[in-house]
Structure formats: C-alpha cells, structure tokens
DRENPA-3360 file (N, C-alpha, C; in nm, 2 decimals, always signed):
BEGIN
1 = XXXXXXXX = -8.31/-6.00/+11.65/-8.37/-5.90/+11.57/-8.27/-5.78/+11.57 ~ -8.25/-5.72/+11.45/-8.17/-5.60/+11.45/-8.23/-5.51/+11.35 ~ -8.23/-5.38/+11.38/-8.28/-5.27/+11.30/-8.19/-5.15/+11.30 ~ -8.20/-5.07/+11.20/-8.13/-4.95/+11.19/-8.21/-4.84/+11.26 ~ -8.16/-4.77/+11.36/-8.23/-4.66/+11.42/-8.14/-4.54/+11.41 ~ -8.21/-4.42/+11.41/-8.13/-4.30/+11.40/-8.16/-4.21/+11.52 ~ -8.06/-4.14/+11.56/-8.07/-4.04/+11.67/-8.11/-3.91/+11.61 ~ -8.19/-3.83/+11.67/-8.22/-3.70/+11.62/-8.11/-3.60/+11.66;
9 = XXXXXXXX = -8.12/-3.47/+11.62/-8.02/-3.38/+11.65/-7.98/-3.37/+11.80 ~ -8.08/-3.39/+11.89/-8.06/-3.39/+12.03/-8.01/-3.52/+12.09 ~ -8.00/-3.62/+12.01/-7.95/-3.75/+12.05/-8.06/-3.85/+12.09 ~ -8.18/-3.80/+12.08/-8.29/-3.89/+12.12/-8.32/-4.00/+12.01 ~ -8.35/-4.12/+12.06/-8.38/-4.23/+11.97/-8.51/-4.29/+12.01 ~ -8.59/-4.31/+11.91/-8.72/-4.37/+11.93/-8.72/-4.51/+11.87 ~ -8.74/-4.61/+11.95/-8.73/-4.75/+11.90/-8.87/-4.79/+11.84 ~ -8.87/-4.86/+11.73/-8.99/-4.91/+11.68/-9.07/-5.00/+11.77;
17 = XXXXXXXX = -9.20/-4.99/+11.77/-9.29/-5.07/+11.86/-9.26/-5.22/+11.85 ~ -9.23/-5.27/+11.73/-9.21/-5.42/+11.71/-9.08/-5.46/+11.78 ~ -8.98/-5.37/+11.79/-8.85/-5.40/+11.85/-8.88/-5.40/+12.01 ~ -8.96/-5.31/+12.06/-8.99/-5.31/+12.20/-9.06/-5.43/+12.24 ~ -9.16/-5.47/+12.16/-9.24/-5.59/+12.19/-9.15/-5.72/+12.19 ~ -9.06/-5.72/+12.09/-8.96/-5.84/+12.08/-8.87/-5.85/+12.21 ~ -8.85/-5.73/+12.27/-8.76/-5.73/+12.39/-8.85/-5.75/+12.51 ~ -8.98/-5.76/+12.50/-9.07/-5.78/+12.61/-9.10/-5.66/+12.69;
25 = XXXXXXXX = -9.09/-5.54/+12.62/-9.12/-5.41/+12.69/-9.23/-5.34/+12.61 ~ -9.32/-5.28/+12.68/-9.43/-5.21/+12.62/-9.37/-5.09/+12.54 ~ -9.42/-5.06/+12.42/-9.37/-4.94/+12.35/-9.41/-4.81/+12.44 ~ -9.32/-4.72/+12.45/-9.33/-4.60/+12.53/-9.28/-4.61/+12.67 ~ -9.23/-4.73/+12.70/-9.18/-4.75/+12.84/-9.04/-4.69/+12.85 ~ -9.00/-4.66/+12.98/-8.87/-4.60/+13.00/-8.76/-4.71/+12.99 ~ -8.65/-4.67/+12.94/-8.53/-4.75/+12.93/-8.41/-4.68/+13.00 ~ -8.32/-4.76/+13.04/-8.19/-4.71/+13.09/-8.08/-4.74/+12.99;
33 = XXXXXXXX = -8.01/-4.64/+12.94/-7.91/-4.66/+12.85/-7.77/-4.65/+12.92 ~ -7.68/-4.74/+12.89/-7.55/-4.75/+12.95/-7.45/-4.78/+12.85 ~ -7.34/-4.71/+12.86/-7.23/-4.74/+12.76/-7.13/-4.84/+12.82 ~ -7.11/-4.95/+12.75/-7.02/-5.06/+12.80/-6.93/-5.10/+12.68 ~ -6.81/-5.08/+12.70/-6.71/-5.12/+12.59/-6.74/-5.06/+12.46 ~ -6.78/-4.93/+12.46/-6.81/-4.86/+12.34/-6.94/-4.89/+12.28 ~ -7.03/-4.97/+12.34/-7.16/-5.00/+12.29/-7.27/-4.94/+12.38 ~ -7.38/-4.91/+12.33/-7.49/-4.86/+12.41/-7.58/-4.98/+12.44;
41 = XXXXXXXX = -7.59/-5.00/+12.57/-7.68/-5.12/+12.62/-7.80/-5.06/+12.67 ~ -7.92/-5.11/+12.63/-8.05/-5.06/+12.68/-8.11/-5.17/+12.77 ~ -8.16/-5.13/+12.88/-8.23/-5.22/+12.97/-8.36/-5.15/+13.02 ~ -8.46/-5.23/+13.05/-8.58/-5.17/+13.10/-8.55/-5.10/+13.23 ~ -8.61/-4.98/+13.25/-8.59/-4.91/+13.38/-8.65/-4.98/+13.50 ~ -8.59/-4.97/+13.61/-8.65/-5.03/+13.73/-8.77/-4.95/+13.77 ~ -8.88/-5.02/+13.83/-8.99/-4.94/+13.87/-8.95/-4.84/+13.98 ~ -9.02/-4.73/+13.99/-8.99/-4.63/+14.09/-9.01/-4.69/+14.23;
49 = XXXXXXXX = -8.95/-4.63/+14.33/-8.96/-4.68/+14.47/-9.10/-4.70/+14.52 ~ -9.19/-4.60/+14.50/-9.32/-4.62/+14.55/-9.40/-4.72/+14.47 ~ -9.36/-4.75/+14.34/-9.43/-4.85/+14.27/-9.39/-4.99/+14.32 ~ -9.26/-5.00/+14.36/-9.21/-5.13/+14.42/-9.28/-5.16/+14.55 ~ -9.30/-5.05/+14.64/-9.37/-5.06/+14.77/-9.51/-5.10/+14.74 ~ -9.58/-5.04/+14.65/-9.72/-5.07/+14.62/-9.74/-5.21/+14.57 ~ -9.64/-5.26/+14.49/-9.65/-5.40/+14.44/-9.63/-5.50/+14.56 ~ -9.54/-5.47/+14.65/-9.52/-5.56/+14.76/-9.65/-5.55/+14.85;
57 = XXXXXXXX = -9.70/-5.44/+14.88/-9.82/-5.42/+14.96/-9.94/-5.50/+14.91 ~ -9.95/-5.50/+14.77/-10.06/-5.57/+14.71/-10.05/-5.72/+14.73 ~ -9.93/-5.77/+14.76/-9.92/-5.91/+14.78/-9.95/-5.96/+14.93 ~ -9.97/-5.87/+15.02/-10.00/-5.90/+15.16/-10.14/-5.96/+15.16 ~ -10.15/-6.08/+15.22/-10.28/-6.15/+15.23/-10.38/-6.07/+15.32 ~ -10.51/-6.06/+15.28/-10.60/-5.98/+15.36/-10.61/-6.02/+15.51 ~ -10.59/-6.15/+15.54/-10.59/-6.19/+15.68/-10.48/-6.14/+15.76 ~ -10.37/-6.11/+15.69/-10.25/-6.04/+15.76/-10.28/-5.89/+15.79;
65 = XXXXXXXX = -10.34/-5.83/+15.69/-10.38/-5.69/+15.70/-10.48/-5.67/+15.81 ~ -10.57/-5.77/+15.83/-10.67/-5.76/+15.94/-10.61/-5.76/+16.08 ~ -10.48/-5.81/+16.09/-10.42/-5.82/+16.22/-10.36/-5.68/+16.26 ~ -10.35/-5.59/+16.17/-10.29/-5.46/+16.20/-10.39/-5.38/+16.29 ~ -10.34/-5.33/+16.40/-10.43/-5.26/+16.50/-10.49/-5.13/+16.43 ~ -10.61/-5.11/+16.46/-10.68/-4.99/+16.40/-10.62/-4.86/+16.46 ~ -10.56/-4.86/+16.58/-10.51/-4.74/+16.64/-10.35/-4.73/+16.62 ~ -10.30/-4.80/+16.53/-10.15/-4.81/+16.51/-10.09/-4.67/+16.50;
73 = XXXXXXXX = -10.15/-4.58/+16.42/-10.09/-4.45/+16.40/-10.10/-4.37/+16.53 ~ -10.21/-4.37/+16.60/-10.23/-4.29/+16.72/-10.14/-4.35/+16.83 ~ -10.12/-4.48/+16.84/-10.05/-4.54/+16.95/-9.91/-4.59/+16.90 ~ -9.85/-4.52/+16.81/-9.72/-4.57/+16.75/-9.61/-4.60/+16.86 ~ -9.60/-4.52/+16.96/-9.50/-4.54/+17.07/-9.53/-4.67/+17.14 ~ -9.66/-4.70/+17.16/-9.69/-4.83/+17.23/-9.65/-4.95/+17.15 ~ -9.68/-4.95/+17.02/-9.65/-5.06/+16.93/-9.50/-5.07/+16.90 ~ -9.43/-4.96/+16.89/-9.29/-4.97/+16.86/-9.20/-4.99/+16.98;
81 = XXXXXXXX = -9.23/-4.92/+17.09/-9.14/-4.91/+17.20/-9.20/-4.97/+17.33 ~ -9.32/-5.01/+17.33/-9.39/-5.07/+17.45/-9.43/-4.97/+17.55 ~ -9.44/-4.84/+17.51/-9.49/-4.74/+17.61/-9.63/-4.77/+17.64 ~ -9.68/-4.72/+17.75/-9.82/-4.74/+17.78/-9.91/-4.66/+17.67 ~ -10.02/-4.72/+17.64/-10.11/-4.65/+17.55/-10.15/-4.52/+17.60 ~ -10.16/-4.42/+17.51/-10.21/-4.29/+17.55/-10.36/-4.29/+17.56 ~ -10.42/-4.21/+17.64/-10.57/-4.20/+17.65/-10.62/-4.14/+17.51 ~ -10.73/-4.19/+17.47/-10.78/-4.14/+17.34/-10.88/-4.03/+17.36;
% end
C-alpha cells in the first residue's frame, strides 16, 4: 500500500488510519522514524520500560507468586544475603 502524505510546516506527518491498520499498528500509536539511505523508515515504538516489566509480571503463574515470602521487603537482607532475620 502506498499513499501520498504531507508534512506540515513543523515537519509533523499524520498517517491515515487505514495505513496504520495495514501496518498492524493502532491509529494514534507512537512510531520511531529513522533515516536510512536517504529514506525515512517508520517502525512501531518499543513499549516503555515499565510496560515491558508489567507485561512480564503478568505472565508469572499465580502458584509462583504464592511462593514469594510475605515479609520479603522487611527481611530483604535475609533473603538476599542470608543474614539472620530481624525481629519484627
């Protein structure tokens, strides 16, 4: 698919919704533009760091999350370094 698109005075380009959908990207999504050999190449932007972490965390099975100690934050030195547990 090819379409004529124009940049405004500030250089901004808005791609038509049908072109976005044809590329498998939701209209309004962020893109990364890169110049290669005199051509502008558009690619979908990578998810932000915290979005990638949240996506990975969502894949952890509930039975594995149940194994995490409930006092992990309070007793971090015990779980990381083997120090004796602090009195609560």
